[in-house]
C-alpha positions in Angstrom: 0.0 0.1 0.2 2.7 2.3 0.4 4.0 1.9 -3.0 0.9 3.0 -4.2 0.6 6.1 -2.1 4.1 7.3 -3.3 3.9 6.3 -6.4 0.4 8.0 -7.1 1.7 10.9 -5.0 4.8 11.2 -7.8 2.6 10.8 -10.6 0.3 13.6 -9.5 3.3 16.1 -9.4 4.2 14.9 -12.8 0.8 15.3 -14.3 0.8 18.9 -12.8 4.3 20.2 -13.6 4.6 21.1 -17.0 4.3 24.4 -17.3 1.6 24.6 -20.1 -1.5 26.6 -20.2 -3.0 25.8 -16.9 0.3 26.5 -14.9 0.7 30.1 -16.8 -3.2 30.6 -15.2 -2.4 30.0 -12.2 0.7 32.2 -12.2 -1.1 34.9 -13.9 -4.4 34.7 -11.2 -1.6 34.6 -8.3 0.0 37.4 -9.4 -3.3 39.3 -10.1 -5.7 38.3 -7.7 -3.9 36.5 -4.8 -2.7 33.1 -3.9 -5.9 31.0 -3.4 -7.2 32.2 -6.5 -4.3 30.7 -8.2 -4.7 27.8 -5.9 -8.5 27.0 -6.6 -7.5 27.3 -10.3 -4.9 24.7 -9.7 -7.9 22.5 -8.2 -9.7 22.8 -11.2 -7.0 21.2 -13.3 -6.8 18.5 -10.6 -10.3 18.0 -10.7 -9.7 17.2 -14.4 -6.8 14.9 -14.3 -8.6 12.8 -11.7 -11.3 12.4 -14.3 -9.1 10.9 -16.7 -6.9 9.5 -14.2 -10.3 7.4 -13.7 -11.2 6.8 -17.2 -7.4 6.0 -17.8 -8.0 2.9 -14.7 -11.3 1.8 -15.7 -11.8 1.7 -19.4 -8.6 2.6 -21.0 -8.9 0.5 -24.3 -12.2 2.0 -24.8 -11.5 5.7 -23.8 -8.0 5.0 -26.3 -9.8 4.0 -29.7 -12.4 7.0 -28.9 -9.8 9.4 -28.6 -8.2 8.3 -31.4 -11.0 7.8 -33.7 -12.0 11.2 -33.0 -8.7 13.1 -32.3 -9.4 15.7 -34.9 -12.8 17.1 -33.6 -11.3 16.5 -30.0 -8.5 19.0 -30.7 -10.4 21.5 -32.8 -12.9 22.2 -29.9 -10.1 22.1 -27.6 -8.5 24.5 -29.3 -11.0 26.8 -30.1 -12.0 26.9 -26.5 -8.6 27.6 -25.3 -7.9 30.4 -28.0 -11.3 31.9 -26.8 -9.8 31.9 -23.0 -6.4 33.3 -24.4 -7.7 36.0 -26.0 -10.1 36.7 -22.5 -7.0 36.8 -20.5 -4.7 38.8 -22.8 -7.9 41.6 -22.6 -8.3 41.4 -18.9 -7.4 44.8 -16.9 -5.2 43.6 -13.9 -5.7 47.2 -12.4 -9.7 45.8 -11.5 -8.3 43.1 -9.3 -5.5 45.4 -7.5 -8.2 48.3 -6.8 -11.1 45.7 -5.8 -12.6 46.7 -2.7 -12.0 44.4 0.2 -15.5 43.5 0.6 -15.8 42.2 -2.8 -16.4 38.4 -2.9 -14.1 36.1 -4.0 -15.3 33.8 -6.7 -13.2 30.9 -6.2 -15.7 28.4 -7.7 -15.3 30.6 -10.7 -11.6 29.9 -11.1 -12.1 26.4 -10.4 -15.0 25.9 -13.0 -12.7 27.7 -15.5 -9.5 26.0 -15.3 -11.3 22.3 -15.1 -13.4 23.4 -18.3 -9.6 24.2 -20.1 -7.7 21.4 -18.8 -11.0 19.0 -19.7 -10.5 20.4 -23.3 -7.2 18.4 -23.6 -8.2 14.4 -23.2 -4.9 13.7 -24.7 -3.7 13.8 -21.2 -4.8 10.3 -20.9 -1.8 9.2 -22.8 0.4 10.9 -20.6 -1.6 9.0 -17.8 -0.9 5.6 -19.7 3.0 6.3 -20.0 3.2 7.4 -16.1 1.2 4.4 -15.3 3.4 2.1 -17.1 6.3 3.6 -15.9 5.8 3.6 -12.2 3.9 0.0 -13.0 1.0 1.4 -11.2 -2.1 -0.4 -10.4 -1.5 -3.5 -12.7 -3.2 -5.9 -10.4 -5.5 -3.3 -8.6 -8.4 -4.3 -6.7 -11.1 -1.6 -6.2 -9.9 -0.2 -3.0 -6.2 0.1 -4.1 -7.3 1.9 -7.2 -9.4 4.7 -5.2 -6.0 4.9 -2.9 -3.9 5.5 -5.6 -6.4 8.0 -7.4 -6.7 9.9 -4.2 -2.7 9.7 -4.0 -2.7 11.2 -7.6 -4.8 14.0 -6.3 -2.7 14.6 -3.4 0.4 14.9 -5.5 -1.2 17.2 -7.7 -2.6 19.6 -4.7 0.7 19.6 -3.5 2.3 20.9 -6.6 -0.4 23.6 -6.8 -0.2 24.8 -3.4 3.6 25.0 -3.4 3.6 26.8 -6.7 1.3 29.4 -5.7 3.0 29.9 -2.5 6.4 30.8 -4.0 5.0 32.8 -6.7 2.9 34.7 -4.1 6.1 35.5 -2.3 7.2 37.6 -5.4 3.7 39.2 -6.1 4.2 42.4 -4.1 7.4 43.2 -6.8 4.8 43.2 -9.5 3.1 46.9 -10.1 -0.1 47.1 -12.8 2.0 47.4 -15.5 4.1 44.2 -14.7 0.6 42.4 -14.3 -0.5 44.1 -17.7 2.6 42.5 -19.5 2.2 39.3 -17.5 -1.1 38.9 -19.0 -0.4 39.7 -22.4 2.1 36.9 -22.1 0.0 34.2 -20.8 -3.1 35.2 -22.8 -0.5 35.3 -26.2 1.2 31.7 -25.2 -2.1 30.5 -24.9 -3.5 31.5 -28.0 -0.3 30.3 -29.8 -0.5 27.2 -28.4 -4.2 26.6 -28.9 -3.9 28.0 -32.8 -1.1 25.4 -33.3 -2.8 22.7 -32.2 -6.1 23.6 -34.0 -4.1 24.0 -37.3 -2.3 21.0 -37.2 -5.6 19.2 -36.3 -7.6 20.7 -39.3 -4.6 19.6 -41.4 -4.7 16.1 -40.6 -8.3 15.7 -41.2 -8.1 17.5 -44.5 -5.7 14.8 -45.5 -8.0 12.2 -44.1 -10.7 13.8 -46.3 -8.5 13.5 -49.5 -7.2 9.7 -48.7 -11.0 8.6 -48.1 -12.0 10.4 -51.2 
């Protein structure tokens, strides 16, 4: 049981650690709004990761077949969603958050839901889980109980990662003025849009080649 806990914890960190759009989003929200907005955004990503980890455990073959047969459509849909979100971040005004009255409600739920949706738009993370599960021989002969413990340990590792990252970023938050936050918004928004646009173009190109081949 100790091995499952350790391996799951490490897998949770490795899945969360790559500094992709979600990582940049959490950093941006931590700098703009405060640590807990960034942390709850990370929790949204954790929820999506756990969803895909469960799919990997419970229906690996079926899920892979579905993704492979619909990968162009999934990439285009996810790319469009990510581009819209990147444009929203690019156009957001950090001064509104800095000058917000202390009594204004902190909408952590919205932070969590938007991060969950953005992470969910990339179902190809399942292949990362498959690779990590194989590398660590994780849940190779699992019971229902050990599977639940393993999934919980993945969640614990991911939560620990976002807690650590938002803590460290929050430490340097006071060194950013409004202009610094404005530039950060532009950088994060641009990176997300570029990543989404490239993925969408590649997916459309592959779809066009398939259609030409079918005809």
